[in-house]
N, C-alpha and C positions, 0 to 999 in steps of 0.2 A: 815690493809682491809679499804678502802675508802667506807665513807654512806656523800649520797646525798638526803639530807631530805630539804620538804619547809618548809620555813622562813619568815613570809608575802607574801609580791607579788615576793618573790625573792627566790635563793635556798641555804643553807649552806654546807658546805663539814665539817668533821670531819676522826679523823682516829681509829680504833679500834683494839687492839692485835687480834692475832685469836683464841691465848690462853685464853685470858680472855672472851668471848664472847660463850656466852651461847645459846643464840637462834635472833631470825629475827623474831620475831610475823607480820603475815604476811597472810590475808582474807583464809579459807581453800578455796580447790576449789569444788565448784559444779556445778551437772548438771542441763542447765536451759535450759529450754524450752523456749516457747512463751514470749514475751516483751511488754511493752507498754501497749499500746490499744487494741492489741489481747490479752492481758493474763487477760486484765478489763475482755474481753466480756468471759471469758471462764469458769472467777470463778464464776462471775452472773448467766452463767446458768449451771454453777455445785456446788450449795451453800453447805457448809459442816452441817451438823447436822438439817436445816431447808428445809421447802418448798421454791424455787423459791420467789425471791422477783413480781411480780407478780402474782402468786397466795396466795398468804398475804395478799394483802390490795383489799380496797372493793370502787368501784364509788363514788364520793362524800365526802371520808374521809382524811383531812387536815393533812398532812405528812410536817413531820419535820424531814429536813436532818441536820447531826449535824457532823463540820468539824472542821478542823483545822485552827486555826490565823497565821497570817505572820510569825510569829515568828518558823514556825514548817515548816520542809522540803516535809510535803505533796503535791501530786503535784494534789489538786482539781480539778481543768481546764480539765486534765486529763482522771478523772475518772468521774464528775458529766454528762456527756450526756450517758456514757451508764446506768447511774444508773434513771435516767430523762427517758430515753428510756424505760428503763424496766417496770418503774414507768407506765408509757402512757399505756403499751401493758396490765395493767392492770386495766385503763380506770382512772387512774388519770389522773384529766387536769393541766396544770400547776401553774391555779390560787392559786388550793391548795393547791401547794407545797410553802413550807418557808424551805431559807437554813439559818442555824445558825454559824457565824461564831465565836467555842467558845472559847473566849476572859480569860474563867479564871480570875486572878488577870492583865492581862496586860491591858494595853492602846485600847481604840476605835480604827478603820481603818480608813483613810479619803476612799471616795467613789473610787478613783483613785485604791485605795491599794482595796477593796472590788471587784471593776471591772477582776484588776489583778487576785485575789485568786481564783477566780469561770469560768473565760473568758468572754468575751463581751456578744457572743452573747448567752451564761444563766444568766445572769448579765443582760439580754437588754429583756426578758422572763421573770425570776423568781424574786420573792421577795428576796432579798438577807440583811439578820443582823448582827448584833453583837449584840452574847449575853450583856445581862444586870443583874450585881450581884446585883444590887438594885431592879428589882421588878423579886423578885421567891418566890415561896411557898415550906414552908414548910412540909413535905411529912414524917418525920418520924425522927429518932435515928437510928445510926448503933450500931451495939451488942459493939463497938471500944466507942461509946459515941460521935460520930460523927455526927453532924446536917444535915438531909439529905432535902437540899432545892437548887431546882430545877424551872431555870428561866420559866417564867412562860408560856409561849411560846410553851418550849417544853415539861411543863406536862402537858399543854393541850389539846397537838396535838392527833391523832384519832392513830398515826403511829411513830414508831420513827427509824429511819436507823442511825448509826452512821460508818462517814471515819475517817480512820485515818490512820498514818505507825510504822510501828514493828521497833523499837529501842532499844537498852539495856535502860534502866532509872537507875540510882544510889541508887535513895532505891524507888521508887513504881515496884524494879524488871524488866518491860520491860513496853512499852508505848504500847498504839492501843487499844481495845478493849470497854470495859464501858469508859476508860479514857476521852471519849471522852465529858462524861456528869458530872462526879468526876476526876477533878477538873473543867472540862471546860465549864460548863454550871452553876455553883455552887455560892455562895456568898462568900465572902470572910471567913468570919468568919468560914466555914466550910471549904474552903483548909488548911485553919492553922490547925486548927481538925485534919484535916486528914494527915499533912502533917506535925503536930508535934512528932509523929511517927518515923523520919527520924533515930531518935538515939536509936529504937531498935536495936539491932547488928541484927535481920532478915531482917530488909530492908536495903535490897541490890542487886545491879545491878545482873540481873539473876534468884534473888528467888522469889516464886511468893505464894505458896499452904499455907504457915504460915506466908506468909508478914505483920503486921498487916496495911501498906497502901496497900497494891493493895486487902487486904478483903476488905478494905471500897468502893474501886471503885467496883469491883466487887461484892456485894451486893446491890450495888445502884438498880440495877434489880427487887427487890421485890418487891421495892417501885416504881419503875417507868422503868415500860417493854421495855426495846428494843426488836424490832422487827427485827431486822438486820445487821448484818454490812458489811464494804466491806474495806481492812484493804491491806497496798501496805507495802513491803522489798525494798528499793531501795539501789543500789550497791553505789562506793563511785562518782560514775558520777551524781546522785541522779535521775537513771533510772528507768523505775519499772521491776524486774527485778522477780518478786514474789506476787502474789494475792490471801488474801484467802477471800471468803464470805460465811454467812449464820449466823448459832449460835452465842450470842453474845461473849461465851467461846470457841464451841467445834475448832470456827471456827480459834479464836486469837489464845487460843494455839496452834492450824496447823502451823500457820503466827509465832509462837513466836521456835518453833520448826527448823523451814526451818532458823530461823535466828541464831540458834546454829549453826546448820549444815554450817555455813558460817565463824561470827565473832569470834563465841564462842573458842578459840583455848587450847591447853590442852599444858600444861608443866610441867616437870621431875622434876622442884624441883625452889623454888624459887630464884632471883638473888640477890647478894648484893649489885648490883647497876640497876636501872631499865633506859634507859634513851628513854623518852617522848616527844609526838609532836602531835597535833591535826592535824599537816597537812599542815600549812600555811593556809593565807588567806581564804575566811572570818574567817574558826574557831580557829585562836588563834589573831581574829582582839582584843580583850579583853580579863581581867583574869575571867570574868563570864561565857566567852562559852570558855574558856581554862579549863575550872576548870573539864571538863567532862573526858577528856587526862586521867587530873591526879587524878581522883580517879579511875578508871578503872587502871593504873598503881600499886595501892596501890594491887590488888592483886597479882604481880608477887611480890612486894619485900619483904625482908628478914626484921621483928624486927629489928631495928635497924642501916639499910640501910638506901644509899642515893637515892633519885629520881629529874632523871636532865627532868628539865620541858623545854621545849625546844618551847617561845611562844612569839610572834613581842608586843603582846597589846598594841599595841601604839595606840591604844585610850581606855588606863587607863582601868579601874576598870569596867567599861561597864552597871555599875548600880547603882545607889546611896545608896538604903537602903546596900547592898552588900559592898557598899566601906564602910559606915559608921562602921559598926560591926568592919570590917579589920582596919580599922586605928583606933579606942575606945578603943579596949577591950588591956589590958597589957599581957596577954598569951592566947597561944589556947586553953587553959582548961574552958575559961573564955567561951570561943565562947561556949564549947558542953553547959552547965550548962546551960547557956541564953536559947539556942535553948528549952529543956526542961523545963524550966519553967516558959519564955515567948516566943512563937511562931513569929518570923515575915517571912513574905519571902520577898527576899533578904539574909537576916541575913541566911537564911538556908545552902546559896552555902558557906559562910565562918564558919560557924559549919563543913560540910562537907570536909572543907581544915585543920579544927582545928583537926579533924577524924585524919584527916591522918600523922597528926604531932607529933600527941603521939606514931609513929609507924618510922617513918622516916623522917628524912630532906632534904629539898628542896632544892635542886640548880637550882635557875631561871637564865635564858640564855632570857631576852628581852630589849623592847626598855623602860624600868622602867628605874629611876633614881634609884643609886644603897640604898642611903637611902632608899624612898621611899620602897624599898623591904626589906630593915633590919627591920623597921618598920612594916612591915606584914607577920614577924617570916619565912620569907625566905631569902637563904643567894646569891645576886647575881654575875652571872657572865659574861662577858664581851663576851664569843666566847664560843663554844658548844667545841671545845678540851681540853681549860684550864677546863672546866666543871668537863668534863669526867679523864684528867687527874689529877685535884684536891681529886677527889675522889675515884681515886685510891689510889692514897698515901694516905687519911687519913684511907681507909678499908684494903689497899696492893696490893701487887704487882700480889697478883694470886685470885682479887677477879672477883665474876663471874657477866658478863650481860646481858640484856636482852634489847632486843633495841625494841622500838614498833614507829614504822611510820609512823602508821593508828591509831592513841592511841584513840581516841573520836568512835572508832566502832569497834576493836576488843576487845574482854574483855577472861581474860587469866584465867583459874581455874588448878591447882593442882591435876593432876593422885594420885591415891592410889596405893599404892605398895600394 
């Protein structure tokens, strides 16, 4: 059976014998009603677990709208006009609204980037700023010991509205909801304290209620009230196909349930070999981005199996701290020990790769130099076909394969017999 997958800005082909293929994991088909701006309007007018936003706010109140920075696919410019329009219906004037781009521990935006994110019309009328991790107010401490440090503008607002997109997150369970606040507008120290729980086995994609990372995120509301959220689910082309709005937990959980219905894929058994790709450019532009597909693949491979990761990585590692961790440690176990002992943003993705390597070998098909690939605990191959053939040779001619052509979005889970 011949397959084509995205690799960089091109396509690669390879064959898998039908007798070896367990399944190809593709998104489930779901009923989609309205899309885009029409779906945004529907959600705002029909909030979940909350009053309409126009009935929550009062004239003269200072409103902070917290939305994602440029590293996230949240289409803020498509959502903000409807949110601001709803606020106006409640008597809020544009001069009393501040849009806060939640940069977390990322770099600041340029003015052109801010304008691009919110749209030129909104940018010309409403104040738009980056959050500042050095200008935060401590509002307490979470039960897990994480400090609640909130950007001053957000902490001092009369009303807080959180925007975001919902997708799987490899240790927070899901993005969206209160994640706009923690880690979105928090200090680096608070983010590191929260993210250091990633080594807990309960901190994984699709896990929510007992996930210590998510517990911190949702507990934030006890210290800084979230009046309203609006979260979107996107398809593979970044189109809005579902919007949830209203209560920060109730609306968010409905959004997560929709995501599961589309992207959480049942498998009857794990495979000896998982062939996974982020899907080509820009998702495989560097190893930092490609790691997400690798992390999803770990849920489909047997202990002692092989993951064939297909990712161009033509821009190398993609993040300096991540690169340092991948290069300086002598074995994967050292990265895992370090993230528990001294968490460092960027290094956390290296530790996540170390966790995958505890249970599986990684064959990497990429543009990286073979020696470099070997130095970072993976095994280099110059073609997908050679990597698949070698994996079958190592694990036996009857080895079973799962193919994940949209690895960054699809989350496999094994059904119980």
